[in-house]
N, C-alpha and C positions, 0 to 999 in steps of 0.2 A: 876645454873638457866639458862634457855634458854634466849638469848638476841636477840632483834631486834629493830632497830630504837632507840637505846639508852634506851629502857625500858625492864624490865624483862617480860617474857611471862605471869607470874602470875599477874603482875601489870596491864598489858594491858587487861587481861581478868577480872580483878576485880577493876574497876576504883574507885578512892577515892570519886567521886561525886555520892551521892546516888540518884540523880535525873536523872540517865541514866540507860539504859539497853544495852546489847550487843548481837550482832548476827554475823554470818558468811556470807560472800558473796564469791561466786566462779565465776571467769571470768576475764575480763579485765577492769580495771578502769583507765582512763586517765584524769588527772586533777580533777576538781570539779565534783562530781557525778551529773548527770542530767538525766531527762527523755527524751529519744530520740524517734523519730517517729518509730512506730512498723513496723515489716516486716512479711509478710506471712498471717496476718489476724487472726490467731488462737494462743491464749496464754492460759496458764494453769490457772493463777490467775489475769488476767487483765494487764493493762499497768502500768509498774513501775519497780523499782529496786528490784530484788528478793533476799531475805535473808533467813537464816535458823539458828536454834540453833544447828544444827548438823555439825560438822567439816567434817565428811565423805561425806555428801551430797554436801557441798560446794566444797570439793576436786574433786568430780565427775564432777561437772559443770565446774571446772577449767581445765579439761583435754583439750588437743589440743592447748597448748600455753598460757593458762591463769594461774592465781594464786589465792590464797585464801587471804581474807582480814577480819579483825575484824572491824565491823562498830559499833560505839558507838552512840546511839540515845538519844536525849534529851527528857525528860519528862516535862509536860504531852504530850502524843501522842493522837491526835484525831483519834480514832479507827472507822473503817467503821461501825461496829455493833452498835455503839452508836448514829448514825446520821440518821435522817429521812429527806427526801427532798420532796417538793411538786412535784407531778407527772407532772404538767404543766411546771415546770422548766426543767424537763428532756426532755419533748417533744420539748420545745423551743430550747434546745441545739441540739437535733437531726435535727430539721428543719433548723438549721444554716448550714447544709452540703447538698447543693442541689444535689450533684452527689453521695451521699452515697448509696451504695447497700443495699437492703432490708429495706430501710428507712420506707416505709409504714407498712411493717410487724412489724418492731420494735415499731413503734408508736401504732399500734393495740395491741401488746402484753403489752406495758406499761399501756394502759388504762384497758386492761383485768385484769392484775395483781392488778390494783388499785381498782378493783371492778366493772368494766364494763364501757361501753361508756357513761352511764348516768353521770359519773364523769367528762366528758370532760369540762363542763362549770361550775363545782363546785370548786371554789377556796379553797385552803387549804387542799386538799386531799394529804396526805403524804404517802410515801412508804419507805421501807428500802433503804438506799443509794446504796446498792450493786446491786439493780435490774437492773439498766442501764448497769453496767459492765457485769453482768451475761448474759444478753440478747445479748450484743455486742459480747461476747465470743461465744455464741451459734450459731450465724448466719454464719460464723464469719466475723467480719468487723474491728477488732482491728489492723489497719495498717495505715501507713502514718500519716498525720496531725491529723486525727480523734483520733487515740489512744493517741497521745501526748496531744491533746486538752482535752480529757476526764480526763487524770490525773490532768491537771491544773484546770479543772472544779471541780473535787473532792476537791482539796485543797481549792479552793475559797468557798466551802460549808463546810469547817471545817473537811475534811477527810484527814488525813496525811498518814495513812497506814491501811492495812487490815491484820488481824491475822487469820491464818489457823492452826488448829490442825491437823498436817499431820500424826501423830501417837501418841501413849501414851507417848512417850519420846521425840518427836520432833515437834516444831512449825515452820511454814513458815511465813514470813512477806513480803507483797508487799508494798513497800514504794512509795507513790505518791508524797510526799513532800520532796525533797532532803535537804531542810533546817533543818530538824530534825537530820540530820547526822552531829554530831559535831566533829567526828574524823574518819579517815580511816587509819588502820595499816596493811601493807602488812606482811603476814606470809607465808614463803616458806615451802614446805613440809619437807625439811631437818631440819627445826627448831622445828618440832613437835616430842616430845619424849613421847610416851605413858607410859614409865616407870616413868615419872615425875608426870603427872596428866592426867585426862580425858580431852581432848580438847573440848568436847561438852559443850555448855552453858546450864544452866537450862531452862526449858520452860519459856515463857515470863511471865505468871502469877506468877510463882515462883520467878522470878526476881523482879516483881512488889511488891510482898509481903515480899521479903527478905528471902525466904526459898530456900533451895537447896535439891536436891534429887539425 
């Protein structure tokens, strides 16, 4: 059996605690995982720590001096798709950044997606939590303190992570709340033996329901 950090590879990929799920991360993790200010303004799935159920994808992202890690996430997770947020709270968050590029365009789109400007003074108009992140990605303005603050704002509104079905066999997870990561296990490429078992994790929903495919 493959060994790393005192545990068998199978044990690390199949934790005894049923209140967890596991995903791969490829890159460089130093110390406690945290959300750092974004760079470049454009991201694929918003500000956060990216993870995947596919070892191969994580390995690709680890190229250039990184490595792969098994992240164990504590349940329950506050998923983005399950949360609605008052559009006025989104607008107030955006207005808190006076030098934000495309700020007025962003606010206009928030109201438009909420049903039009007539909702500007109507309290309680809620929209899907991912709207602000999607628009911030579109413009693109996810960089610096704004991107970091958006991740923290999501957590304050009960959003720990966002789930993306990347393919029929692979999920991606954007983690906004590092506190749901209960363990990080480094796994080097030489420790992977495809002859022992498939290194990919089941899709997240399959892990949540206890099924494997």
